[in-house]
C-alpha positions as CSV (number, residue, x, y, z in Angstrom):
1,S,-13.4,-17.8,-18.1
2,T,-16.8,-19.5,-18.3
3,F,-18.0,-16.2,-20.0
4,A,-15.3,-16.3,-22.4
5,A,-16.0,-19.9,-23.5
6,W,-19.9,-19.0,-23.6
7,T,-18.7,-16.2,-26.1
8,S,-15.7,-17.5,-27.8
9,G,-15.4,-21.1,-27.4
10,Q,-12.0,-20.8,-25.4
11,W,-11.3,-21.1,-21.8
12,Y,-8.3,-19.0,-21.9
13,I,-9.1,-15.6,-20.6
14,S,-5.8,-14.0,-22.0
15,H,-7.0,-14.6,-25.3
16,T,-10.6,-12.9,-24.9
17,P,-11.3,-10.6,-27.4
18,S,-14.7,-9.2,-26.5
19,P,-14.5,-5.8,-24.7
20,M,-17.7,-6.6,-22.6
21,I,-15.9,-10.0,-21.0
22,M,-13.0,-7.7,-20.5
23,I,-14.7,-5.1,-18.4
24,T,-16.6,-7.6,-16.5
25,I,-13.2,-9.3,-15.5
26,I,-11.8,-5.7,-14.6
27,I,-14.7,-5.0,-12.5
28,A,-14.6,-8.3,-10.7
29,I,-10.8,-8.1,-10.0
30,M,-11.0,-4.6,-8.8
31,M,-13.7,-5.6,-6.2
32,K,-11.3,-8.4,-5.2
33,L,-8.5,-5.9,-4.6
34,G,-10.6,-3.3,-2.9
35,L,-10.0,-0.7,-5.1
36,A,-12.2,2.4,-5.9
37,P,-14.9,2.6,-6.5
38,T,-15.6,-1.0,-5.3
39,H,-13.6,-0.6,-1.8
40,A,-16.6,-0.2,0.5
41,W,-16.1,-3.6,2.0
42,Y,-12.3,-3.3,2.5
43,P,-12.0,-1.1,5.4
44,E,-14.7,-2.5,7.3
45,V,-13.4,-5.9,6.7
46,L,-9.9,-4.8,8.0
47,Q,-11.3,-3.1,11.3
48,G,-12.9,-6.1,12.3
49,S,-10.2,-8.6,11.8
50,T,-6.7,-9.1,13.9
51,M,-3.7,-7.6,12.8
52,N,-2.4,-11.0,11.2
53,T,-5.6,-11.4,9.4
54,A,-5.6,-7.7,7.9
55,L,-1.7,-8.4,7.0
56,I,-3.0,-11.5,5.1
57,M,-5.7,-9.4,3.4
58,S,-3.6,-6.9,2.8
59,T,-0.9,-8.6,0.9
60,W,-1.2,-12.3,0.1
61,Q,-4.9,-12.2,-0.8
62,K,-4.0,-9.3,-3.6
63,L,-1.6,-11.5,-5.3
64,A,-4.0,-14.0,-7.1
65,P,-6.1,-10.8,-8.8
66,L,-2.9,-9.0,-9.5
67,A,-1.7,-12.3,-11.0
68,L,-4.7,-12.2,-13.6
69,L,-4.2,-8.6,-14.5
70,F,-0.4,-9.2,-15.1
71,M,-1.4,-12.0,-17.5
72,L,-4.1,-9.7,-19.2
73,H,-2.1,-6.8,-19.2
74,H,-1.9,-6.5,-23.1
75,H,-5.5,-6.5,-23.5
76,L,-6.6,-4.4,-20.5
77,P,-8.4,-0.9,-22.0
78,T,-5.6,1.5,-21.0
79,N,-8.0,4.7,-20.4
80,I,-10.1,2.6,-17.8
81,M,-7.4,1.4,-15.9
82,L,-5.6,4.8,-15.7
83,A,-8.7,6.3,-14.7
84,L,-9.2,3.7,-12.0
85,G,-5.8,4.0,-10.6
86,A,-6.4,7.9,-10.3
87,V,-9.9,7.2,-8.7
88,S,-8.3,4.9,-6.2
89,A,-5.1,7.1,-5.3
90,L,-7.4,10.1,-4.7
91,I,-10.0,8.3,-2.7
92,G,-7.3,6.3,-0.6
93,G,-5.5,9.4,0.2
94,W,-8.6,11.4,0.8
95,A,-10.6,9.2,2.9
96,G,-7.6,8.2,5.1
97,L,-7.5,11.4,6.6
98,I,-10.3,11.2,9.0
99,Q,-9.5,7.7,10.2
100,T,-8.3,7.1,13.7
101,Q,-8.2,3.5,13.8
102,T,-4.7,2.3,12.5
103,R,-6.2,-0.7,10.2
104,K,-8.9,1.6,8.5
105,I,-5.6,3.9,8.0
106,M,-3.6,1.0,6.5
107,A,-6.6,0.0,4.6
108,F,-7.2,3.3,2.5
109,S,-3.4,3.1,2.7
110,S,-3.5,-0.2,0.7
111,I,-6.2,1.4,-1.8
112,A,-4.0,4.2,-2.7
113,H,-0.9,2.0,-3.3
114,M,-3.3,-0.1,-5.4
115,G,-4.3,3.0,-7.5
116,W,-0.4,3.5,-8.2
117,L,0.3,-0.1,-9.1
118,I,-2.7,-0.2,-11.5
119,I,-1.1,2.8,-13.2
120,A,2.2,1.2,-13.2
121,L,0.9,-2.0,-14.6
122,N,-0.1,-0.1,-17.8
123,L,3.1,1.7,-18.1
124,S,5.3,-1.5,-17.3
125,P,5.0,-4.9,-15.9
126,T,8.3,-5.1,-14.4
127,L,7.9,-1.5,-12.8
128,A,4.5,-3.0,-11.4
129,A,6.1,-6.0,-10.0
130,M,8.6,-3.9,-8.2
131,T,5.7,-1.7,-7.0
132,L,3.9,-4.8,-5.4
133,T,7.3,-6.0,-3.8
134,I,7.8,-2.6,-2.1
135,Y,4.3,-2.3,-1.1
136,I,4.3,-5.7,0.6
137,I,7.3,-5.3,2.5
138,A,6.5,-2.2,3.8
139,T,2.6,-3.1,4.6
140,T,4.1,-6.3,6.4
141,A,6.5,-4.2,8.5
142,M,3.7,-1.8,9.7
143,F,1.1,-4.6,10.5
144,M,3.7,-6.6,12.4
145,S,4.9,-3.5,14.7
146,F,1.2,-2.7,15.1
147,N,0.6,-6.4,16.4
148,I,3.8,-6.1,18.3
149,T,3.1,-3.0,20.1
150,T,-0.8,-3.7,20.2
151,T,-1.3,-0.2,18.4
152,K,-5.3,-0.2,17.3
153,T,-5.6,3.3,17.3
154,L,-3.8,6.7,16.8
155,V,-3.8,7.7,20.6
156,D,-2.0,4.2,21.1
157,M,0.9,5.2,19.1
158,G,1.7,7.9,21.6
159,T,2.6,4.9,24.0
160,M,4.6,2.8,21.4
161,F,8.0,3.6,23.1
162,T,7.0,1.6,26.1
163,Q,7.1,-1.5,24.0
164,S,10.2,-0.9,22.1
165,L,12.2,2.2,21.6
166,P,14.1,1.2,18.4
167,L,10.9,-0.4,16.8
168,T,9.0,3.1,17.5
169,T,11.9,4.8,15.5
170,L,11.9,2.0,12.7
171,T,8.1,2.2,12.7
172,A,8.2,6.1,12.2
173,L,10.8,5.9,9.4
174,T,8.7,2.9,7.5
175,L,5.6,5.2,7.8
176,M,7.6,7.8,5.8
177,S,8.7,5.1,3.3
178,L,5.0,4.4,2.8
179,G,4.1,7.8,2.2
180,G,6.7,7.8,-0.7
181,L,9.1,10.4,1.3
182,P,12.9,10.3,0.0
183,P,15.4,9.1,0.8
184,M,13.2,6.1,1.9
185,T,12.6,3.1,-0.3
186,G,8.7,3.8,-0.8
187,F,10.1,7.0,-3.1
188,T,11.2,4.7,-5.5
189,P,8.3,3.4,-7.2
190,K,6.3,6.8,-7.2
191,W,9.3,8.3,-8.6
192,L,9.8,5.9,-11.4
193,I,6.1,5.8,-12.1
194,L,6.1,9.6,-12.3
195,N,9.0,9.5,-15.0
196,E,6.9,7.0,-17.2
197,L,3.9,9.2,-17.0
198,C,6.1,12.1,-18.0
199,S,7.7,10.1,-20.9
200,T,4.7,8.9,-22.1
201,K,3.4,12.7,-22.3
202,L,0.7,12.1,-19.6
203,M,1.3,15.3,-17.6
204,L,-1.9,15.8,-16.6
205,L,-1.9,12.4,-15.0
206,S,1.4,12.8,-13.3
207,T,0.4,15.8,-11.9
208,L,-2.8,14.7,-10.5
209,M,-0.9,11.4,-9.0
210,A,1.5,13.6,-7.4
211,A,-1.0,16.0,-6.1
212,A,-3.1,12.4,-4.6
213,S,0.1,11.7,-2.7
214,L,-0.1,14.4,-0.6
215,P,-3.1,13.5,1.5
216,S,-1.5,10.0,2.4
217,L,1.7,11.6,3.1
218,Y,-0.2,13.9,5.6
219,F,-1.9,11.1,7.7
220,Y,1.6,9.4,7.8
221,I,3.1,12.5,9.1
222,R,0.5,12.9,11.7
223,M,0.8,9.1,12.9
224,N,4.6,10.0,12.8
225,Y,3.9,13.0,15.1
226,L,2.0,11.1,17.6
227,T,4.6,8.4,17.7
228,V,7.8,10.1,18.4
229,L,7.0,14.0,18.9
230,T,4.4,14.1,21.4
231,A,6.5,12.6,24.2
232,P,9.5,14.7,24.9
233,P,12.4,13.0,26.8
234,N,12.1,13.1,30.5
235,T,12.7,11.2,33.6
236,T,9.5,8.9,34.3
237,T,8.6,6.0,36.6
238,T,6.6,4.1,34.0
239,E,7.7,1.0,33.2
240,H,9.6,0.7,30.1
241,K,9.1,-3.0,28.7
242,W,11.9,-2.6,26.1
243,R,14.6,-2.8,29.0
244,F,13.7,-6.0,29.8
245,T,12.1,-8.0,27.0
246,N,12.9,-8.3,23.4
247,P,9.9,-10.1,21.7
248,L,10.5,-8.8,18.3
249,N,9.9,-11.3,15.2
250,P,13.3,-12.0,13.3
251,I,11.6,-11.1,10.1
252,L,10.4,-7.6,11.2
253,P,14.2,-6.0,11.1
254,L,14.6,-7.5,7.6
255,T,11.4,-6.0,6.5
256,M,11.7,-2.8,7.9
257,T,15.3,-2.5,6.7
258,T,14.4,-3.2,3.2
259,A,11.3,-0.7,3.4
260,I,13.8,2.1,4.9
261,L,17.3,1.6,3.0
262,L,16.8,0.3,-0.9
263,L,16.6,3.8,-2.4
264,P,20.4,3.8,-3.3
265,V,19.9,0.9,-5.5
266,T,17.5,2.3,-7.6
267,P,20.2,3.2,-10.4
268,L,20.6,-0.4,-10.9
269,L,17.1,-1.3,-11.8
């Protein structure tokens, strides 16, 4: 806003006419959101944080910069925003393939989802708001699950069932929702965004975004495999904590249920 006041005499960034000011604002907001190519700090900071801090950084911290983007969406350069969204979706998916730490995986998942959200913002602010809501719900559910089961690496996911068998099942389904796999809730925003891209004749971008979602889906499926498919049912002498304690946060079942079962209400949107 100071830059806008210097050049135009107005403190309102929503009325900023200068392309240079808009590009400066976009770069600052992209860095705040951790979007590619200004994302290098984000996975490292999440890896060095606790699960609760990582949850806040992946959800609550994004609201303020996204609010600014919503205010400015009529003035944003469409080509630049679409390019940033596509690059973020690609980098978020491909870079997540080589990660073994759950917080870094969620960081690159966040980068990919923000790419989809930025593209949705150029198509429809309402669609972007719905995408953000579903992202926050699913991400909150995953971080709370990791926090309760103290899951920090992919190796730890193989022993989640000793903490809570129902929670392990719901976590696996939520991972599929984050990957945008039908019939989970996470399929809704990707479906609607691709539909809007095709409606506006952006076939190449819609194809690129659909392809960019495949690496992300792969590492979600890999996490699911380690969670529910590497330990077949058998008799064991290991203590199963879920039989004796119930440490679940009451918010967790609500967020997981919402992240999994909202696809049938899509026709009402």
